[in-house]
C-alpha positions, 0 to 999 in steps of 0.5 A: 935459146933467148933470141929476140930483137933486144939481143941482136946488136949492131956494131959501128958498121951496122953489122948485126951481132947476136948477144946473150947466148945463155945456155946454148954455149954449154952444148958440145958440137955432138949434142943435138937435144937435151931436156931441162927442168928450168925454163930460161928465156923470154916468153913469146920467143921460146918454142912450145916444146921448150916451154911445155916440156924443157926439150932443147933442140936446134929448132929453138932458135928457128922458132924464135927467128920466125917470131922476130920476122913476124914482129918486124913485119907486123909490129907484134909477135902475134901469129895464127897457130895451126889447129886454133880457130880464128885466122888461118895462115893464108888470111894472116898473110893477106891481111898483113900484105894489105896493111902494108900496101895501105900504109905505103900508099898512105905515105905516098910510096908507089907499091910495086909487085916485087915489094909485095912478093918480098914481103909475102916470102918473109911472112911465109918464112916467118910462119914456117918457123913458128910451126908448133911441130918442131919437125915441120919447122925449116932448118937454118939451111932451108931458110937460107936456101928459101931467101936465095931462091926468092932473090933469084926469082925477083932478079929474073922478074926484074930482067924480064 
C-alpha cells in the first residue's frame, strides 16, 4: 500500500526488491477488500479510493505503479486526470514523447521509431493504471500481458 520509488531497492545484482509492505502483509489470501479509518502511505502514490474513503483493494498498488511509471518517464508524478479541464491523456502522451525526442536529439542520440513506440506504450500503461475508477484500472496480469504484446510487436517490426 505504499509502493513508491524509495521503497524499491536494488540488490548486489541490480535486481529490484520491494520493501515496506506495511498493512498489505496482514491480509489473508481470501481477503480482497477492506476499509480503514486511518490512511497510511505517501500522498501522490495512494489511490483516490483509499485517500477519500479508506477502501483497500488489490488495485491500490496498480495505481501506485502507474504513478511510478509516469514519474520515471516524465520526472514528476503529475498526470492528467480524466474529467478535469486541461490536458487530455492524448495531449499528455504526445507532449511527453515530444519532450523525449527533443532531449534525445539535443544529446546527440538518434531517435528511432521503436524507441518512441516503447515510450508510448509505457505512458499508456501508466495512464491506465492511474485511472480514477479502480474498476477501469488494469490488473497486474493485464499489465504484464500489455508489456509482452508490446515486446512481440517490436520484435516483429525489427525483423521486417
